[in-house]
C-alpha positions in Angstrom: -1.3 4.1 18.0 -3.5 6.1 15.8 -5.6 3.9 13.3 -4.2 5.6 10.1 -0.7 5.0 11.3 -1.5 1.5 12.3 -2.9 0.8 8.7 0.2 2.1 7.2 2.3 -0.1 9.2 0.5 -3.0 8.2 0.5 -2.0 4.6 4.1 -1.8 4.8 4.2 -5.3 6.5 2.0 -6.8 3.9 4.1 -5.3 1.0 1.0 -3.3 -0.1 2.6 -1.4 -2.8 -0.4 -0.8 -5.0 0.3 -1.6 -8.7 -0.1 0.9 -11.3 -3.0 0.4 -13.9 -0.8 -1.5 -16.2 0.3 -4.0 -13.6 -3.2 -5.2 -12.6 -3.2 -8.9 -12.4 -5.9 -11.5 -12.2 -4.4 -12.8 -9.2 -4.2 -9.7 -7.1 -6.6 -7.1 -6.0 -5.8 -3.5 -4.7 -8.1 -1.6 -2.4 -8.2 2.1 -1.6 -10.1 4.6 0.4 -9.4 7.7 2.8 -7.8 5.1 4.9 -5.0 4.4 2.2 -4.3 1.4 0.0 -3.8 -2.3 0.3 -2.7 -5.2 -2.0 -3.6 -8.8 -1.8 -2.7 -11.8 -3.6 -5.9 -13.8 -4.5 -7.1 -17.1 -5.7 -10.2 -16.8 -7.9 -13.4 -18.8 -7.5 -15.2 -18.1 -10.7 -17.3 -21.3 -11.1 -20.0 -23.1 -9.0 -17.5 -25.8 -7.6 -14.9 -23.3 -6.7 -17.4 -21.1 -5.0 -19.0 -23.9 -3.1 -15.7 -24.9 -1.8 -14.0 -21.5 -1.1 -11.5 -21.6 1.6 -13.1 -24.7 3.3 -10.7 -26.9 5.1 -7.8 -24.3 4.9 -5.9 -24.2 8.2 -4.2 -20.9 7.3 -4.2 -17.9 4.9 -1.1 -15.9 4.4 -1.6 -12.2 5.8 -1.5 -10.8 2.4 -3.7 -13.2 0.6 -7.4 -13.9 0.1 -10.0 -15.5 -2.3 -12.0 -13.7 -4.9 -15.4 -14.8 -5.7 -16.4 -13.5 -9.2 -19.9 -13.8 -10.3 -21.2 -13.4 -13.8 -24.2 -11.2 -12.6 -25.0 -9.2 -9.6 -26.9 -11.2 -7.1 -28.1 -11.5 -3.5 -24.9 -12.8 -1.7 -25.2 -15.3 1.3 -22.2 -17.0 2.7 -21.5 -19.3 5.5 -18.4 -20.6 7.2 -19.2 -24.4 7.3 -16.0 -26.3 7.2 -13.8 -23.1 7.4 -11.4 -23.4 10.2 -10.2 -19.8 10.3 -11.8 -16.4 11.0 -12.4 -14.4 7.7 -13.5 -11.0 6.8 -16.1 -11.0 3.9 -16.1 -7.9 1.9 -19.0 -7.5 -0.4 -18.7 -5.5 -3.6 -20.9 -4.1 -6.3 -20.4 -4.3 -10.0 -18.4 -1.1 -10.0 -15.9 -2.5 -7.2 -17.3 -0.4 -4.3 -17.5 -2.1 -0.9 -21.2 -2.2 0.0 -20.8 -4.3 3.3 -18.1 -6.1 5.3 -18.8 -9.1 7.5 -15.9 -8.8 10.1 -14.5 -11.8 11.7 -16.9 -14.4 10.6 -16.7 -17.3 13.0 -14.9 -20.7 12.0 -17.4 -23.6 11.4 -20.5 -21.3 11.9 -23.3 -22.2 9.6 -25.3 -19.0 10.2 -26.2 -17.1 7.0 -23.8 -14.2 6.4 -25.8 -11.8 4.3 -23.9 -9.6 1.9 -27.0 -7.9 0.3 -28.3 -7.5 -3.1 -26.6 -6.5 -6.3 -23.3 -8.0 -5.3 -20.9 -8.8 -8.2 -17.7 -10.0 -6.0 -16.8 -11.1 -2.6 -13.4 -10.8 -1.3 -12.4 -13.1 1.7 -9.3 -12.0 3.7 -8.1 -12.9 7.2 -10.4 -11.9 10.2 -9.8 -8.6 11.6 -7.5 -7.5 8.7 -10.3 -5.2 7.2 -10.7 -3.4 10.4 -6.9 -3.2 11.1 -6.5 -1.5 7.5 -9.4 0.7 7.8 -11.5 -0.8 5.0 -15.0 0.4 5.1 -18.0 0.5 3.0 -17.3 3.1 0.1 -13.8 1.8 -0.4 -13.0 0.6 -3.9 -11.4 -2.4 -5.2 -9.7 -2.9 -8.6 -9.3 -6.2 -10.4 -9.3 -6.7 -14.1 -12.6 -8.7 -13.9 -14.5 -5.4 -13.5 -15.9 -3.7 -16.6 -13.5 -0.7 -17.1 -16.4 1.3 -18.4 -18.3 1.3 -15.0 -15.5 0.3 -12.6 -14.9 2.9 -9.6 -11.0 2.3 -10.0 -10.4 0.6 -13.3 -7.5 -1.5 -14.5 -8.9 -1.3 -18.0 -8.2 -4.9 -18.8 -11.3 -6.7 -18.6 -10.6 -8.3 -22.0 -7.3 -9.6 -20.9 -8.9 -11.2 -17.7 -11.7 -12.8 -19.7 -9.1 -14.2 -22.0 -7.1 -15.6 -19.2 -10.3 -17.1 -17.8 -11.0 -18.9 -21.1 -7.4 -20.4 -21.1 -6.8 -20.6 -17.4 -3.5 -19.3 -17.6 -3.0 -18.6 -14.0 
């Protein structure tokens, strides 16, 4: 089976209908590239406590789900899989939403450092093997309202709406 066809079949299976710009939501992300498009429902980890816990102790993650780590400023991202019982793909993004690096199939419970590199603004965790199955590669773009629309590679144009939701914890 050809990789693009396989990615297409998976995207249909996941219900990966990518939302139009006015439908960007704080609890979902859209990814696109030469490989196609994908949509994931996400939990947001935007404070130190949520980021420290991440997906620890989770026994499963729905195929179309993930966790988006949102940082105030770009930084040198380093993760590990301590207390995470499921394999994950970690997708490291710069401040414009461009995928810079992917750590494929991070091993459950592994305490080795997973270095995402410098200038990382967000990290998307999805089920292990999903990035490769869909064809997600460095250079792909992700959109989410947390990205500054003036520099986003693929903009939702709703940064202010997301900031307001974060303040009120409306999701």
